[in-house]
C-alpha positions, -999 to +999 in steps of 0.1 A: -413+852-255-432+819-258-438+799-227-435+762-222-472+758-227-469+773-262-447+744-271-469+716-257-490+711-289-458+703-308-453+672-286-489+660-288-484+633-313-519+620-309-527+647-334-511+626-360-533+596-351-564+619-353-552+632-386-548+597-400-583+590-388-597+621-405-579+612-437-595+577-437-629+592-429-626+617-457-611+594-482-632+562-480-660+543-463-649+549-427-666+566-397-653+584-367-668+571-334-676+595-306-647+602-282-645+587-247-660+618-231-691+617-253-721+606-231-736+587-261-706+567-269-720+534-255-750+536-279-731+546-310-737+526-341-717+531-372-737+545-402-747+519-427-718+509-450-692+527-428-664+509-409-654+525-376-619+539-376-606+543-340-578+560-322-570+561-285-597+588-282-623+561-288-610+534-265-643+531-245-662+518-276-633+501-292-641+464-285-678+468-293-674+474-331-667+445-355-655+453-381-632+481-372-598+496-379-576+514-354-543+532-356-516+541-331-482+559-333-455+541-314-417+540-309-411+577-315-374+586-317-354+615-331-351+611-369-313+607-368-283+606-344-275+634-337-311+647-340-320+674-364-323+705-343-335+741-345-330+770-322-363+783-310-374+818-302-361+813-266-327+803-279-332+766-268-321+738-291-351+715-300-354+683-320-375+691-351-380+657-367-388+621-356-392+586-369-418+562-355-440+532-363-476+538-374-495+506-365-530+497-379-552+469-365-579+455-388-606+435-371-635+418-390-660+390-383-645+355-391-648+359-429-616+356-449-630+375-479-644+403-458-611+405-439-589+406-469-611+432-486-609+456-455-572+449-450-565+457-487-586+489-485-565+501-455-533+494-473-546+513-504-556+543-483-522+544-465-504+543-499-519+577-508-517+595-475-484+611-484-481+623-520-450+621-541-451+658-547-426+675-569-422+705-546-419+709-509-449+733-509-471+707-527-462+680-502-468+703-473-504+710-484-516+677-498-527+643-485-524+638-447-504+670-444-534+691-455-551+680-423-523+683-398-518+717-381-485+714-361-468+685-380-460+674-415-453+638-426-423+631-448-430+595-456-450+565-447-435+532-459-445+495-454-424+482-425-424+445-436-460+434-434-470+398-439-502+383-451-507+365-418-540+368-401-548+360-365-578+337-368-602+334-339-637+318-337-654+352-334-631+375-355-601+378-378-573+403-370-543+417-389-516+441-377-501+464-404-469+483-396-456+513-414-424+534-408-433+571-406-412+602-405-426+636-394-415+670-383-428+701-367-440+726-394-417+755-397-447+778-392-458+761-360-428+770-338-440+795-312-423+828-319-405+813-349-370+801-348-335+813-355-322+803-390-286+814-384 
């Protein structure tokens, strides 16, 4: 029977942030900075023409890069009330799907044109992360879902973004918010689950 440690990766939602980062790096002109435990992180410089895309794993170099984009997954709650449940291999009921907010922060030097271009690129990439697949199998294996191991994303939708920009002397900043739904992949449950 699976142990509690076998279930821990299912609740490591930072994997979704890392998957979003990998999608951006693979899809467009973004670079993944070294993680916080990398001894060279302080000297890292983004490759020419690449914008750093950061998650919490790169917090130590976060404020040194301008321009940059970051993402975080926040406000994670069960998808519905009552929650969608499965019975795992240990005969325990477990929530299998959640809703959350996927937040992006876009930082650039104080240039309106540079900022709007980067912000528009982020919005364009987000719009293709989850495909409008005609079959469940196609959606499970395309876009962001082709990167994720334990989870699959059902949707990512604009959560009411405005065109407002925080203007500072040294930088411009935008916060982009998206509603996201995700679940544990059926194949990821340790030991499987009971369908009856």
